[in-house]
C-alpha positions, 0 to 999 in steps of 0.5 A, spaced: 500 500 499 506 504 500 508 504 494 501 506 492 501 511 496 507 513 494 506 510 487 505 517 483 508 523 486 505 528 480 498 524 479 494 528 480 497 534 481 493 540 482 495 548 483 489 551 482 483 551 479 485 549 471 483 550 465 483 542 460 489 540 459 491 536 453 498 534 453 498 528 448 495 528 440 494 521 438 495 519 431 492 512 428 495 508 421 494 502 419 499 496 415 497 489 411 503 484 411 500 477 409 493 476 413 494 480 418 495 487 419 499 492 424 496 498 428 500 504 430 498 509 436 503 515 435 503 519 441 505 526 440 507 529 447 507 536 448 514 539 450 515 537 458 511 531 458 512 525 458 508 518 457 510 511 461 512 505 456 507 499 457 512 495 460 512 498 466 512 494 474 504 491 474 504 495 481 505 502 480 498 503 475 501 508 470 503 503 464 499 505 458 495 500 456 491 497 450 485 494 449 480 492 445 472 491 445 467 486 445 472 482 438 472 476 441 464 476 440 465 474 433 473 470 433 475 475 426 480 476 430 486 474 434 490 478 439 497 476 442 501 480 446 507 477 444 505 482 437 506 489 441 512 492 441 515 501 441 518 506 438 522 511 441 527 514 446 526 510 451 528 513 458 530 509 462 531 511 470 530 509 477 525 513 480 525 515 487 517 517 489 515 509 486 523 505 489 523 503 483 525 503 475 520 506 470 520 506 463 517 513 459 518 517 453 518 524 452 516 528 445 514 522 441 513 514 441 509 509 437 507 503 440 505 497 435 500 491 435 501 485 430 493 482 429 492 476 425 486 475 421 485 466 421 482 466 414 482 460 413 478 458 418 471 462 414 473 459 407 477 459 402 471 464 399 470 468 406 467 474 405 465 480 411 466 487 414 468 488 421 470 494 426 475 493 431 474 497 437 479 499 442 481 504 448 488 506 450 488 507 457 494 513 459 497 517 464 501 523 461 505 527 467 509 533 467 513 537 473 508 539 477 501 534 474 500 528 471 493 526 468 490 520 467 485 519 460 484 514 455 483 516 448 478 511 444 479 507 437 476 504 432 479 501 425 473 497 419 477 491 416 474 488 409 476 481 407 473 478 401 474 471 398 479 469 402 483 475 402 485 481 407 482 487 403 483 493 407 485 496 414 483 504 415 482 508 420 475 510 422 474 518 423 466 517 427 463 523 427 458 521 432 451 524 430 448 519 434 452 519 439 451 528 441 444 526 440 445 521 447 450 526 448 445 533 449 440 527 453 445 526 458 445 534 459 438 534 461 438 529 466 437 534 471 430 535 467 428 528 465 430 526 472 426 530 475 420 529 469 421 522 472 421 522 479 413 525 478 411 521 473 413 516 477 408 519 483 404 518 478 404 511 477 405 510 484 398 514 485 395 509 480 397 503 482 394 506 490 388 508 486 387 501 485 388 498 490 384 503 493 379 498 490 380 492 491 378 493 498 372 492 501 370 497 502 369 500 495 370 493 491 363 492 492 360 500 490 362 497 482 355 494 481 350 497 486 353 505 483 354 502 476 345 499 477 343 505 480 347 510 473 344 504 467 337 504 470 338 512 468 338 509 460 339 514 455 342 519 461 345 514 466 351 513 461 353 521 462 351 522 469 357 516 470 362 520 466 360 526 472 361 521 477 368 519 474 370 526 473 367 528 481 371 523 484 377 526 481 376 533 483 375 531 489 381 527 491 385 532 486 382 538 490 384 534 498 391 533 494 391 542 492 389 543 499 395 539 502 400 543 498 395 550 500 396 550 507 402 548 508 407 550 502 413 547 499 417 550 504 413 545 509 412 540 504 420 541 503 420 539 511 418 532 510 425 530 508 428 532 513 425 533 519 425 528 525 420 529 528 417 528 521 418 523 520 417 520 527 409 521 526 410 518 520 412 512 522 406 512 527 401 514 522 403 509 517 405 503 523 396 506 526 394 504 518 398 498 518 394 496 525 387 498 521 388 493 514 390 488 520 383 489 521 384 491 530 380 497 529 377 502 522 379 509 520 372 513 520 370 519 518 364 522 523 357 519 520 354 526 521 359 528 515 356 521 511 350 523 512 349 530 510 354 528 505 347 523 502 342 529 504 345 534 498 346 527 493 338 526 493 337 533 490 340 531 483 342 534 477 350 536 478 350 536 485 347 531 487 352 527 482 358 531 485 355 528 492 354 521 489 362 520 489 363 526 495 359 520 499 363 514 496 370 518 498 367 518 505 364 511 507 370 509 504 375 512 508 377 506 512 380 502 507 382 508 503 384 512 508 391 510 509 392 509 502 390 517 501 396 518 508 402 514 504 400 517 498 400 524 499 406 523 505 411 520 499 409 524 494 410 531 498 416 527 500 419 525 493 415 531 489 415 538 492 409 541 492 406 538 485 407 531 488 401 531 492 397 533 486 400 529 481 400 522 486 391 524 487 390 525 480 393 517 478 388 515 485 383 518 483 382 516 476 384 509 477 378 509 483 374 512 478 375 509 471 372 502 473 364 506 475 365 511 468 367 504 464 362 499 466 356 505 466 358 506 459 359 497 457 354 495 463 355 487 459 362 487 462 359 488 469 359 480 470 366 479 468 368 481 475 370 477 480 365 476 486 366 479 492 368 474 497 375 473 502 381 475 497 378 482 499 380 481 506 387 479 503 389 485 499 387 489 506 392 484 510 398 485 505 397 492 504 397 491 512 404 489 511 407 494 506 404 500 511 409 497 515 414 496 511 413 504 508 413 506 516 421 502 516 422 506 512 420 513 515 422 510 522 430 510 518 430 516 516 429 519 522 434 514 525 439 518 519 439 525 520 439 524 528 445 518 528 442 514 532 445 508 530 438 503 530 436 502 523 442 500 520 443 498 513 442 491 515 437 492 520 433 496 515 433 490 510 432 484 514 426 488 515 423 488 509 426 481 508 422 479 514 415 483 511 416 480 504 416 472 506 411 474 512 406 476 506 408 470 502 407 466 506 400 468 508 398 469 501 400 461 500 397 459 506 392 455 505 391 455 497 390 450 493 396 448 489 393 444 483 389 452 481 394 458 479 391 465 479 393 472 482 394 469 489 400 465 487 402 469 483 403 476 489 406 470 493 411 469 488 413 476 487 414 477 495 418 471 495 424 473 490 423 479 492 425 477 499 431 473 496 433 478 492 434 483 498 439 478 501 445 479 498 443 487 499 446 485 507 453 483 504 453 489 501 451 488 494 448 494 491 440 493 490 437 498 484 430 495 485 431 500 491 436 504 490 435 511 496 430 506 500 435 503 504 440 507 509 447 508 505 452 503 505 456 508 509 449 506 515 452 500 516 455 495 521 459 491 515 459 495 509 465 500 510 466 505 504 473 508 502 473 514 507 479 515 509 479 517 516 473 514 518 470 520 515 462 519 512 463 519 505 458 518 499 461 515 492 456 518 489 454 526 486 446 524 488 446 520 494 450 525 496 446 531 494 439 528 497 443 527 504 445 534 503 438 536 502 436 532 509 442 534 513 442 540 511 449 541 509 453 544 504 458 539 499 465 537 499 466 535 491 472 530 493 476 528 485 480 524 487 483 518 485 486 510 488 492 511 484 494 519 486 499 520 491 498 528 491 491 526 493 494 521 499 498 526 500 492 532 501 488 527 506 493 525 510 497 531 513 491 536 510 486 532 513 489 529 518 488 537 522 483 536 528 479 543 525 480 540 518 477 533 520 472 537 525 470 541 518 470 535 514 464 531 519 460 535 522 459 541 518 459 538 510 457 532 506 462 529 503 462 525 496 469 521 493 469 521 485 474 516 483 475 518 476 480 512 475 475 507 478 475 501 472 467 499 473 464 498 467 457 501 467 451 498 465 451 498 457 444 503 458 447 508 462 453 509 457 453 515 452 458 519 449 461 526 451 458 533 449 464 535 451 470 531 449 465 527 444 469 520 448 465 514 449 463 514 458 462 507 458 466 506 465 464 510 473 471 514 473 470 515 465 464 518 468 467 522 473 471 525 469 466 527 464 462 531 470 469 534 472 471 536 466 462 539 464 461 542 470 469 545 472 473 546 467 478 541 469 480 534 469 487 534 473 487 531 482 486 533 487 480 538 486 475 540 492 469 543 490 465 546 495 456 546 493 450 546 497 445 542 495 443 546 489 449 545 486 451 551 486 458 553 487 460 557 494 467 559 492 473 558 488 475 550 488 482 549 490 487 543 487 492 540 490 496 545 496 500 542 502 498 549 507 493 546 513 491 554 514 489 555 507 485 550 507 482 552 512 480 558 509 478 555 504 472 550 508 472 557 512 469 561 506 465 556 504 461 555 510 460 563 511 457 563 503 453 557 505 450 561 511 
């Protein structure tokens, strides 16, 4: 480890908030040699900079390396490490920082790789056209800083009638990828739209769940028969009835947002008292669904609403819908409460309105639809014990959400009650309980929705188990406490500081804590980053700032883990394909802060407003103290 901490004195070094640095220019050529071809990668190096040879000790991660992407899928090419060579004036020097001999080049160097095309394997008259894609990863340094970089390349290979015809470097304009990149630019806007859409969908699903409760489902045929008896006018009245349901629930949501306002709704996610209240409220909802008592509204409200509905006309139909909302409250109340809270916490001021719009549309649709097409009413399942099963399952789900709010309060207060393992074990138990309940007394010779849901919750419970051992759970990302808030999942955070490795998670937590963020653009192989951590961060005043006053997010630009295919994109700034987590954070640094050297420290609020001038490598403890204090003063 000591070698890695020392391994690049100049690696990612940074002295000021710099402009982008690009000291190496690459040229690509190819030459056919019989049934093989040779690729040439010429690096023209800016004066004062150097690039490292591929032939360097494996424990020192500065070597120039070449990787070829997906070439094994079609077996058109054979690539051997022995067919590789370098041409240039190599410097071989005992480097005191690394503690061993290193090889590197100044001015220029050409890397060559010979690649075979095994034509006989395809037949004498074989024809194919293929693209060989790859990436060069390298490090370039001058006297004060180093940059970890990568360059993509692609060659088109044409093989006709058993003969290798041409190999040519492809200069990609990336029109499609630019469009893909522009999508990346609008991530925050898209994320906001997705959040509202998700709330709408959750509301709609909540409305469907409410339909299947004993308080609402039996009302469908009764209400529909009332409208169908009115002959031609019944269809119109049923439509008005459905619209009235939507108006009632959307008005409820609008009332919530108007009374409390955006600031109060935003406080729901950050206030310990609110979260504890919601925890107790959801436990109450769960107990109600389990049948221990019913949550009902005053009977006088229901009686007055029924009298108004007897008046007929538009007002009468509206109050019929209002009466339905009142009499069904013992079943719909917990669902509505859950939706309003979740929507307010995650969707801001518009969230509750969209949630209730989805809920009311799902609730209203069957009444209007079956009044318009009464023949389909016979296809509805009969009321029975399955309605009670729905309530029990909803009760378990309410308990799961209750744990989430208790976890929020615990995370903010740092009580240590609901750490990641505790949270997941609780959800696993709830999932298995739902599954066992639905399996209980089931006739396995029949296959219906009940067994499908039982299997779904069983699978979900098993899906959560690896999360206890720190495995990522993308399905529920953002619900459990973060990895650092755990008994066993320890992040790579210096001095046992609490830190994040994802920007979005850091922003969410900063909002909860109402603290500024310090973005630490770093690298696993960054010596000057380690120097800052070991000689500057260790200062008691700075350590206190980092642990108590800031939310720390360390973004490793040399993280080699590949992004999922659907998350890969092409940078609009550099035009490079972003394939790894490190590529993503490097592009994030370049796009937002116009810098590509590390370490770089940026102080922002949770809305990403920069609080002061970002700072690079500077071993002065006093200056780093002033840097942090200035950020706090501007934040407050």
